[in-house]
N, C-alpha and C positions, 0 to 999 in steps of 0.2 A: 417365058424362059427363052433366052437366046439360043439360036440354032447351034448345035454342037456342044451344049452344056451336058456334062456327064450326069447320069442319073443312077449310077451305081457307086457304092463306096469303094475306096481304094482298099487293097488287100490288107487283112489284119488277122492275127491269131485270136480265136474265140475261146474264152474260158468261162465255165459255168460251175463255180465251186458250190459244194453243198453245205459248207460250214463257214462261219464268219472268219475263223482263224486261217482257213485256206485262202479266202479272198484277200485278207490282209497280207499274207505271205506273197501272193502273186503281185499285189500292188507295190509292196516293198521291193521285190525282185526287179520289177520293170520300171519303177519310178514314173517319170513324166511320159514315158512311152506307152503307158496304160491309161485307159479311160474306163469309168464305171458306167454301166447301163442299169438304170433303175426303171423308171416309167418310160423313158425314151422320147418323150414329147419334144424335147429340145435337141437331143443328140441325133436321132434318126434322120431328120431333115438335113442337118449339117453334114452327116455322113453321105447321104444320097447325092448331095450337090458337091461333094468333095471340098467343103469349106472347112472341114476338120479332118486331120489325118493323124494316125498313130499306129503303133505296131500291135497293140493288144487291147482287146475289149473284154471287160470283166462283167458278166451278167450276174446280178445279185438275186434273181428271182427264185432260185432253188434254196436259198438260205432261210429256213423256217423261222429262226429266231428273229428275223427282221420283219416278219408278217404278224398281223393281228392288232387288236385293240383290247386294252385291258384297263379296267377301273381299279385304281390303287390309292387307298388313303385319301379319298376325295378328289383325286386327280385322274386324268385319263392319259394313258400312254398309247401312242399310235406308232407302230413299227414303221421304219423307213420304207419298207416294201409293201405296205398296206395300200391297196388300190382305193381310189376315190369311191368306187362302187361298193367296196366292202365297208367303208365308213358309213355310207348311206344306209346300208342294211344291218349294221351292227346293233345289237341290243345294248352293248356297253357304251356306244356312242350316244345313246339316249341321255346319258349323264351330261352331255354337252349338246343340247338340241340344235343350237345354231350351227355347229360343225356339221352335223348330219344333214341339216337343211341346205347349207351352203354347198356342200359337195354334190348335191343332186342337181345343181345348176351349172356345173362346170362342163363346158363343151358338150359334145355328143355322147351318147351312151357308150360308143366304142372307145372314146377317149377315156371315159371314167373307168372302163374295165381294164385298161392298161396303165393309165396314169396314176402316179403315187403322190402322196402328200409329202413324203420325206425326200 
């Protein structure tokens, strides 16, 4: 990293809504000035190096309806905020064994605990 490269994000307002409707309202209110944080594997490094700047960060981790894995009518539904580690451990993911097996090979265990499929 070149000398003098910033390693802290530019200032922004942090939002952590508890409901999907609240997240949608924040995103509609702030438009292109808001970014969504899901797993953070791509966004966090961009922020730290100030390669991406915006005024509002909307963290989706507290929205329960975006978490979980559910088998429904022969299909599997993986919520957008379901971590790779949760997929690996899920009984419902056993319906798609390749999915559970593949997620166990993504990055380091710390990445799998924060990284999402959605």
